[in-house]
C-alpha positions as CSV (number, residue, x, y, z in Angstrom):
1,C,-10.1,18.7,6.6
2,L,-6.6,19.4,8.2
3,C,-4.7,21.3,5.4
4,V,-1.4,22.3,6.2
5,A,-1.3,24.8,3.0
6,T,-4.1,27.0,5.0
7,W,-1.9,27.5,8.0
8,P,0.7,30.3,8.5
9,K,4.3,29.7,6.8
10,E,6.0,29.4,9.8
11,N,3.6,26.3,11.0
12,Q,3.6,24.8,7.6
13,Q,7.4,24.8,7.6
14,V,7.3,23.2,11.2
15,A,4.6,20.7,10.0
16,H,6.5,19.5,6.9
17,S,9.7,19.0,8.7
18,V,7.9,16.8,11.1
19,I,6.2,14.9,8.5
20,A,9.8,14.5,6.7
21,E,11.2,13.5,9.7
22,M,8.6,10.5,10.4
23,E,8.7,9.7,6.6
24,Q,12.6,9.1,7.3
25,E,12.1,7.0,10.2
26,A,9.2,5.0,8.6
27,L,11.5,4.3,5.7
28,Q,14.0,2.2,7.7
29,K,11.3,-0.1,8.6
30,L,9.8,-0.5,5.1
31,E,8.8,-3.7,4.0
32,L,6.9,-5.1,1.1
33,M,3.3,-6.0,1.8
34,P,2.6,-9.8,1.6
35,F,1.9,-10.7,-2.2
36,L,2.8,-7.4,-3.5
37,E,5.8,-9.0,-5.3
38,E,3.2,-11.7,-7.1
39,L,0.4,-9.4,-7.6
40,C,2.9,-7.1,-9.5
41,S,4.1,-9.8,-11.6
42,F,0.7,-10.7,-12.6
43,L,-0.2,-7.3,-13.6
44,D,3.2,-7.0,-15.5
45,S,2.8,-10.3,-17.2
46,N,-0.7,-9.4,-18.6
47,N,0.8,-5.9,-19.4
48,I,-1.6,-4.0,-17.2
49,Q,-0.2,-0.5,-16.2
50,R,-0.1,0.3,-12.9
51,A,0.5,3.7,-11.1
52,L,1.3,4.7,-7.5
53,L,-0.5,7.6,-5.8
54,T,0.6,8.3,-2.3
55,R,0.7,10.9,0.2
56,N,4.3,10.2,0.9
57,A,6.8,12.5,-0.7
58,Q,8.5,12.0,-4.1
59,S,11.8,11.2,-2.5
60,S,10.0,8.1,-0.4
61,I,8.9,7.1,-3.8
62,E,12.3,7.0,-5.1
63,Y,13.7,5.2,-2.1
64,F,10.9,2.4,-2.5
65,H,11.8,2.0,-6.0
66,Q,15.4,1.7,-5.5
67,S,14.8,-0.8,-2.6
68,F,12.7,-3.3,-4.0
69,P,13.1,-5.8,-7.0
70,L,9.6,-4.5,-8.8
71,Q,9.3,-2.8,-12.0
72,A,8.8,0.7,-11.1
73,F,5.0,2.1,-10.8
74,A,4.7,4.7,-13.7
75,P,3.4,7.4,-13.0
76,A,4.4,7.6,-9.4
77,I,2.9,10.6,-7.7
78,G,3.8,11.8,-4.2
79,R,1.8,14.5,-1.9
80,E,3.7,17.1,-3.8
81,F,0.9,17.0,-6.7
82,E,-2.1,19.3,-6.2
83,P,-4.6,19.3,-5.6
84,P,-4.2,16.5,-3.1
85,K,-6.6,13.2,-2.7
86,P,-9.6,12.9,-2.1
87,H,-9.8,15.3,-5.2
88,P,-9.6,13.3,-8.4
89,A,-7.1,15.0,-10.4
90,A,-4.2,12.6,-9.7
91,I,-6.3,9.9,-10.8
92,L,-7.5,12.1,-13.8
93,H,-3.9,12.8,-14.5
94,I,-2.8,9.1,-14.6
95,C,-5.8,7.9,-16.9
96,E,-4.9,11.1,-19.2
97,N,-1.2,10.1,-19.1
98,W,-2.2,6.4,-20.1
99,N,-4.8,7.4,-22.6
100,I,-7.8,5.7,-20.9
101,D,-11.0,6.7,-19.6
102,P,-11.2,6.8,-16.0
103,K,-14.3,4.3,-15.9
104,D,-11.6,1.7,-17.4
105,C,-9.3,2.3,-14.3
106,V,-9.3,0.4,-10.4
107,V,-8.1,2.5,-7.9
108,V,-6.8,-0.1,-4.6
109,G,-6.6,2.0,-1.7
110,D,-6.5,2.0,2.2
111,S,-8.4,4.9,2.6
112,A,-12.2,5.0,2.4
113,K,-11.8,8.7,3.0
114,H,-9.1,9.6,0.7
115,D,-8.1,6.6,-1.8
116,I,-11.8,5.4,-2.3
117,L,-13.8,8.8,-2.5
118,A,-10.8,9.9,-4.9
119,G,-11.3,6.7,-7.2
120,R,-15.1,7.3,-7.2
121,N,-14.8,10.9,-7.6
122,A,-12.8,10.2,-10.8
123,G,-15.5,7.4,-12.1
124,A,-13.0,4.6,-11.5
125,K,-13.6,1.5,-9.8
126,T,-12.4,0.9,-6.3
127,I,-11.0,-1.6,-4.1
128,L,-10.7,-1.1,-0.6
129,L,-7.5,-2.7,1.0
130,D,-8.3,-3.1,4.6
131,T,-5.4,-5.5,5.9
132,E,-6.4,-4.2,9.6
133,N,-10.0,-4.8,9.5
134,K,-10.7,-1.2,10.6
135,Y,-13.5,-0.3,8.2
136,D,-17.2,-1.5,8.9
137,L,-18.6,-0.9,5.4
138,R,-22.2,-0.4,6.9
139,K,-20.9,2.6,8.6
140,L,-19.2,4.2,5.8
141,H,-20.7,7.4,4.2
142,E,-22.0,6.3,0.8
143,N,-19.2,8.1,-1.2
144,H,-16.6,6.3,1.1
145,V,-18.1,2.8,0.3
146,P,-15.6,0.9,-2.5
147,H,-17.1,-1.3,-5.1
148,F,-14.9,-4.2,-3.8
149,Y,-13.6,-4.9,-0.4
150,A,-10.2,-6.8,0.3
151,T,-8.2,-7.6,3.1
152,S,-5.2,-8.8,1.4
153,L,-3.3,-8.2,-1.7
154,Q,-4.2,-12.0,-2.4
155,E,-7.8,-11.0,-2.5
156,V,-7.1,-7.9,-4.5
157,H,-5.7,-10.4,-7.3
158,D,-8.6,-12.5,-6.8
159,I,-10.9,-9.5,-7.2
160,F,-9.0,-8.7,-10.5
161,T,-9.4,-12.2,-12.1
162,L,-12.8,-12.7,-10.8
163,H,-14.6,-9.4,-11.6
164,F,-12.8,-7.8,-14.1
165,R,-11.7,-8.1,-17.9
166,L,-8.0,-7.3,-17.9
167,I,-7.1,-5.3,-21.0
168,S,-3.5,-5.2,-22.0
169,S,-2.1,-1.6,-22.2
170,N,-0.8,-3.1,-25.7
171,N,-4.4,-3.4,-27.0
172,L,-5.4,0.1,-26.2
173,S,-6.1,2.5,-29.0
174,Q,-3.4,5.2,-29.3
């Protein structure tokens, strides 16, 4: 594990500066993934809560929310949250915030090593979104194997409709 927090302070500062610069450059090219608006609309129309958990900075999340016509993800958690993925703490925090059991949560992520492992460690169902076809499920460590696999957000939508009983957040007991 390459953990910047274990580095000497001066090296940490340099690393964080480089990461921030790279993130700012990426924001200039930021585009919505195909079918994201439709998937969010589907979830919103069914009163399904959705959160964002990313290794990007909170400022990048705010930029995303301001730049695109989507209802904001809530909560939206950036890399400032400790401990980071693949630790399940952030997912458990989201579930606690929503007052749901992690087994009733679905984690959609593009990293088997971070997102899928974090979801599995939390006890959630997982969907690996592999838009670049970089994963061979047969070669993944068993803890990195998702419950479901998708190559597009359209396929994520299909997995939700075919394999899950979606429960409106309005119907959850408080």
